[in-house]
N, C-alpha and C positions, 0 to 999 in steps of 0.2 A: 686790642687787636687793631692793627692798622688797616688802612683802606684796601690795600692790595690783597690781603688775606680774605677780607669780606667779599670782594669781587670773585676771587677764585672759588671760595666755598659756595657762593650764590650761583656761579656758573655750573659747578658740579651738581648742585641740587636741581637746577632747572633741566640739565641734560638727562639726569636720571628720571625725572618726571616725564620728559618728552620722549624717551627712548621707546616705550611701548606703542606710541602713536605713529612712529615712522613708517611701518609697513602699510598702514591705512592711507597715509599721505602720499605714498609712492605710486599708487595706482592712478594713472592719468585719465582712464576712461570713466572711472566711477563704478565699474563693475569688476568684481573679482572673478577668477577662473571658476570658482565653485558655482557662482550664480549663472554662468553661461552653460554649465553642464546639467543644470537641474532638469528634472522631468517636467515638461509643461503641463502634464495632466494631473499632477498632484495638487491637492488643495493647500493653499498657503495662508489660510486665515480668511477673514471677511474681506471681500473685494468691494470697491466702491461702485463699480459699474456692473450691471446685470447682463450685459451683452456677452455673447460667447466669444472667447478669445480667438479660437481657431475654427476655420471652416472645414478643415480636412477631417475625414473620418478617422484617420489613424491617430489624431490627437484628441479625439473625443474622450472626455473623462469616463463616459459609460463603458467604453471599450476596455479600460483598465480594471474596472470593477467586475464585470461579468463577461469573461471571454466566451466565445461560442464553443460549447463542449465538443461539437463535431469537428472542430478545427484540429484538435489534438488526437483524438481517437474516435473510431466509429463504434457507436453503441448499436448493436444489431436490434436489440429490443426497441429502442427508440426510433430507429430509422425505418423499421419494417412493421410498424404497428398496424397498418392497414391491410397487411397480408394474412392476418389470422383468419379471415373469413374463408380462405381456401381450405378445402377439406384435407388435402394432402399435407399442408403445413400444420394444421391443427393436429392431425394424427402424428406427425413427427414430434411435436411438443409433448403429446401424451406418451409416446414411446420413450422419449428421453426421461420424462418424469417417472415412469414405471421402472425403467432401468436404474435410475438413481435410487429408488426405494429398494430394489433388489440388492444393489451394492451396499447400502447402509445395513440391510439385514444380514448380508454375508459378513460384514465387518463385526457386527454384534455377535454372530455365531462364532467367528474366529476368536474373538476375545473370550467367549465362554469356554471354548475348547482349550485355550491357553491356560485359563484359570483351573480347569479340570486337570490338565497336565501337571500344573504346579502342585495341586492337592495330591495327586497320585504319587508324584516324586517325594513329597513330604511324608506320605504314608509309608512308602518303601524305606526311606531313611529311618523312620520310627521303628519299623519292623526289624530292620537290620540292627539297630541299637539295642532293641529289647530282646533280640535272639529268637525271632519267630521261626516257624518251621519252613522247610524248603518249599513245600507246596504253596504256602502263603506268599513267600518271596517271589516264586515263579508266577503266581497269579497277579501280583502287583506289577511285575515286569511286563506281563502280557497286556495289562491295562494301559501301561505307558506306551507300548508299541501301538495299541489300538488308537490311543489319543494322538500319537504322531501321524498315523494314517489319516485320521479325521482332519487334522490340521493341514496336511498336505492336500487332501481333497478340497477343503474349504479355500485354500490359497489358489488352486487351479480354477475353481469356480469363480472366485473373485476376479482373477485375471481375465477370464472369458467375459464376464460381465463388463469389466472395464473396457475391453476391446470392443464389445458390442456398443457401449455408450459412445466411444470415440467414433465408430462407424455411423451411428445415428446422428451425432453432431455434425459430421462431415456431410451427411445427406441433407440435413436441415439447412446447412450453410449453402449447399449447392442449390437447393430449392428456393431459398431466399434470394440468391444471386440471379436466378432466372428472370424474375419479375415479369 
């Protein structure tokens, strides 16, 4: 190999090795754009000085970890803890609790009525398949109609209780807002 070929190959080899370092060398400030946009409150490893970097409350690291819950939404139970000693508010909470119990009982009863309806319909299908008498079939259909009436009554009662609960919640909210 003659000298000119060695120089050309050496130059190509050195440029290929230096090519990845060019973007780092091109930044005159010493800081990249990524470093300027970083969140100043994030922990970046062990720091040599113990002094606080920022004096502003908005840059305090604690504010990033535990935001104030009342800032985002108002928790009535938390904000109005001291008002439970009022007899009217205590009674409102008791009424709401009782109505919730009634609603859960109504739902259980409605589920039982639906299960009974399913069983009665299955019994009617069995009787029809097995060729039961007309009186037996009429009795099964009458039971199904009775079950449907019970379900309708339970649904009406459940809707009334849910409306009652909504009214009680509105009353409690207005009582808590009075302060």
